[in-house]
C-alpha positions in Angstrom: 98.2 84.4 115.9 96.0 87.0 114.2 92.9 86.1 112.2 91.3 88.6 109.8 87.8 88.6 108.5 87.5 89.0 104.8 86.6 92.6 103.9 84.7 93.6 100.7 87.9 94.9 99.1 89.9 91.7 99.6 90.4 89.3 96.7 91.1 85.6 96.9 94.6 84.3 97.4 94.7 82.7 94.0 94.2 86.1 92.4 97.4 87.5 93.8 100.9 86.6 92.6 102.6 83.8 94.3 105.3 85.7 96.1 108.0 84.4 98.5 107.1 84.2 102.2 108.0 87.3 104.1 110.4 86.6 107.0 112.2 88.7 109.6 113.5 91.9 108.1 116.9 91.6 109.7 117.2 88.0 108.5 116.8 89.2 105.0 119.3 92.0 105.5 122.1 90.3 107.4 121.1 86.6 107.6 120.4 86.5 111.4 117.2 86.8 113.4 116.5 90.1 115.0 116.1 90.3 118.8 113.2 92.3 120.2 114.3 92.6 123.8 115.2 96.3 124.2 113.1 97.8 121.4 112.0 101.0 123.1 114.1 104.0 123.7 112.6 106.2 126.5 108.9 106.1 127.3 107.3 103.0 128.7 108.9 99.6 128.4 106.7 97.3 126.3 106.9 93.5 126.6 108.0 91.6 123.5 105.3 89.4 122.0 105.2 85.6 122.8 105.7 84.8 119.1 106.6 86.7 115.9 103.6 88.1 114.1 105.1 87.4 110.7 106.9 84.1 111.0 106.8 81.7 109.3 104.5 83.6 106.9 102.4 86.7 106.8 98.7 86.6 106.5 97.5 87.2 102.9 94.8 89.8 103.1 95.4 90.8 99.5 92.8 92.7 97.7 91.6 95.6 95.6 88.5 96.2 93.6 90.2 95.7 90.2 91.1 92.0 90.5 91.6 91.8 86.7 94.4 94.5 86.8 97.8 92.7 86.6 100.4 93.3 89.2 103.1 95.6 87.9 106.4 93.7 87.3 108.9 94.4 90.0 111.6 95.2 87.5 109.5 98.1 86.1 108.3 99.9 89.2 111.5 99.4 91.2 113.3 101.5 88.6 110.6 104.2 88.1 110.3 106.1 91.4 109.7 109.5 92.9 112.1 110.1 95.9 113.0 113.8 95.8 115.5 113.4 98.6 117.7 111.7 96.0 116.8 113.6 92.8 113.9 114.9 90.7 114.0 112.3 88.0 112.4 108.9 88.1 115.8 107.1 87.8 116.9 107.4 91.4 116.9 103.7 92.4 120.7 103.5 92.5 121.1 106.9 94.3 118.5 105.7 96.9 120.8 102.8 97.9 122.7 105.4 100.0 119.7 105.4 102.5 120.8 104.0 105.8 117.9 101.9 107.1 119.6 99.8 109.9 119.3 100.9 112.6 116.0 102.8 112.2 113.7 104.2 114.9 110.2 105.7 114.8 109.2 108.4 117.3 105.5 108.6 118.2 104.7 111.9 119.9 102.2 114.8 120.3 98.8 114.3 121.8 99.3 110.7 123.0 99.2 109.1 126.4 103.0 108.6 126.4 105.6 109.5 123.8 107.8 106.6 122.7 110.6 105.8 120.3 110.6 102.3 119.0 113.0 100.5 116.6 111.6 99.2 113.4 112.1 95.5 114.1 110.3 95.7 117.5 107.5 97.6 115.8 107.1 94.9 113.2 107.1 92.2 115.8 104.1 93.8 117.5 102.0 94.3 114.4 99.7 91.9 112.5 101.7 91.6 109.3 99.8 91.1 106.0 100.2 91.2 102.3 97.8 93.5 100.4 97.7 94.0 96.7 96.8 97.7 96.1 96.6 100.1 93.3 98.7 103.3 93.3 97.7 106.3 91.3 100.2 109.1 90.9 99.0 112.7 90.5 101.3 112.8 87.5 99.0 110.5 85.6 100.6 107.1 85.9 99.6 104.1 88.0 100.8 100.7 89.2 99.7 97.7 91.2 101.9 96.4 94.0 101.8 93.5 96.5 102.7 95.4 99.7 103.7 93.8 103.0 102.8 95.7 106.1 100.2 96.3 108.7 97.0 98.4 109.2 97.8 102.0 110.2 94.9 101.8 112.6 96.8 99.2 114.7 99.7 101.7 115.2 97.1 104.4 116.1 95.7 102.0 118.7 99.2 101.3 120.1 100.0 105.1 120.2 96.8 105.7 122.3 96.1 109.3 121.1 94.3 111.6 123.4 90.6 112.3 122.6 91.4 115.8 121.4 93.8 114.5 118.6 92.3 115.1 115.2 95.2 114.8 112.8 98.2 112.6 112.2 101.4 114.1 110.9 104.2 112.0 109.3 107.8 113.1 108.9 110.6 111.5 107.0 114.3 111.4 107.8 116.5 114.4 107.5 120.2 113.7 106.6 121.9 115.9 104.1 124.9 113.7 103.9 122.8 110.7 102.9 120.3 112.6 100.8 122.1 115.5 99.0 118.9 117.0 97.7 117.9 117.9 101.2 120.6 120.5 101.1 118.3 122.6 98.9 117.3 125.4 101.3 114.4 126.5 99.2 112.6 123.2 99.8 110.7 122.6 103.1 112.7 119.6 104.2 112.1 117.2 105.8 109.2 115.8 103.8 106.0 115.8 105.8 102.4 114.7 105.2 99.2 114.9 107.3 95.8 113.1 107.3 92.8 113.0 109.6 92.4 110.5 112.4 89.4 109.1 110.5 91.5 108.5 107.5 94.3 107.0 109.6 91.9 104.5 111.1 90.2 103.5 107.9 90.7 99.8 107.1 92.6 100.5 103.9 95.3 102.8 105.4 98.5 100.8 105.6 102.1 101.1 106.8 104.4 99.3 104.5 107.6 97.4 105.3 107.9 95.1 102.3 106.9 94.5 98.7 107.0 91.5 96.4 107.6 89.3 99.4 110.9 91.1 100.2 112.1 93.7 102.6 111.0 97.1 101.3 113.2 98.4 98.5 115.0 101.6 99.5 113.7 103.5 96.5 110.1 102.5 97.7 110.7 104.3 101.0 112.4 101.7 103.3 112.1 100.8 106.0 108.6 102.2 106.7 106.2 104.1 104.3 102.6 104.9 104.2 100.1 103.8 101.5 96.7 105.3 101.1 95.3 103.7 97.9 92.4 106.1 97.4 94.6 109.2 97.4 97.2 110.5 95.0 100.6 109.0 95.6 102.3 112.0 97.0 100.3 111.5 100.2 102.0 108.1 100.8 105.1 109.4 102.5 108.3 107.4 102.4 111.0 106.5 105.0 108.9 107.6 108.0 110.9 108.5 111.2 108.2 110.4 113.2 104.4 110.3 113.6 102.8 113.1 115.5 99.2 113.3 116.7 97.7 116.8 117.1 94.7 119.0 117.1 95.7 121.3 114.2 96.1 120.4 110.6 99.7 121.0 109.4 100.7 121.8 105.9 102.5 119.0 104.0 105.7 119.3 101.9 103.8 119.8 98.6 101.2 122.1 100.2 104.1 124.4 101.3 105.5 124.4 97.8 102.3 124.9 95.8 99.0 124.6 97.7 97.0 125.5 94.6 98.1 122.3 92.9 98.8 119.9 95.8 96.3 120.2 98.6 95.6 118.4 101.9 93.0 115.9 100.8 94.4 114.6 97.5 91.5 112.2 96.9 91.6 110.7 93.4 88.8 112.2 91.3 89.0 111.9 87.5 86.5 114.7 87.1 88.7 117.3 88.9 91.7 118.1 86.7 95.1 119.1 88.0 95.6 122.8 87.1 98.1 121.7 84.4 96.7 118.4 83.1 93.7 116.1 83.1 93.1 113.3 85.6 90.5 111.5 83.6 92.9 108.7 82.5 96.1 107.1 83.7 98.9 105.1 82.2 99.7 101.8 84.0 103.4 101.2 84.2 104.4 98.5 81.7 101.3 99.0 79.5 101.0 101.0 76.3 97.5 102.3 76.5 95.9 104.8 78.9 92.9 103.6 80.9 90.1 105.5 82.7 90.8 106.7 86.2 88.2 105.6 88.8 86.8 107.8 91.6 88.8 107.3 94.8 91.0 105.1 92.6 88.3 102.4 92.8 88.0 102.3 96.6 84.9 104.5 97.0 82.9 101.8 98.7 85.4 101.8 101.6 86.3 105.5 101.9 83.6 107.7 100.4 81.7 108.0 103.6 84.5 109.9 105.2 83.9 112.8 102.7 80.0 112.9 102.7 78.8 116.4 102.2 82.2 117.6 100.7 81.5 116.5 97.1 81.1 120.0 95.8 84.3 121.3 97.4 87.1 121.2 95.0 89.6 121.4 97.8 88.5 117.9 98.9 90.3 116.6 95.8 93.3 118.9 95.8 
């Protein structure tokens, strides 16, 4: 059993919505428990844990600095999504159901002690599952609040055992032009990729997500495994991750390749630095009529600002 000390960003359980208990992903998908026996393909064989980390219930480590902000209704944000593999509009929830998430494996490679490929159910069984209520701020100027289910990215980093020379973590999504027809567009740098520093990856707030609203992760949210970095603009939180690579060099992300002047590496939320084509001073929470002020680092400055000390005057830090 995993116990978690209460961090400054966490809120009390009674401030989060009372969602269903999160149980085994495969139970939710096909009504049967998933085995964890032969979870690794290649690399070192890892022993299955003595007991599931997320049964009968996950730990509720929910929290964000804006406890008065209501959770966005599931019916709203499950039908308003960016997932460019399935289309450029926000109405891709039905198209995204073509995504094949079972089976799904994650490859961890690069500057690590030993490269491995692990199936998603085995990975989940090895991690300390939690529910965290986080804000999400899109660079397009809208926002939402979601009760995510997942585990700290730093725990996966520890499992991966990166070499001391590793400085960056690169994420890559699936590539399947039959499933995702938009990936046939040769002028786009598919597959979708993102990159962050090791320091960012091991920050307490960085999270790998496998569920939302007490359920297995919606396909349009980036099932079965997505990243969430609540202090950065949403395009950094890559969906449907199939590969994580540790390295010494900073790689360009999908949006940097397309337009580095508008979508840079850091993507830290700063209301005082406008996007080249619109202001970032305010945002529109989904389901609400009025725009509200945007907070520096999306309100998570206490937890993350130290990583960027001395970079305040560099506009590239924010885009």
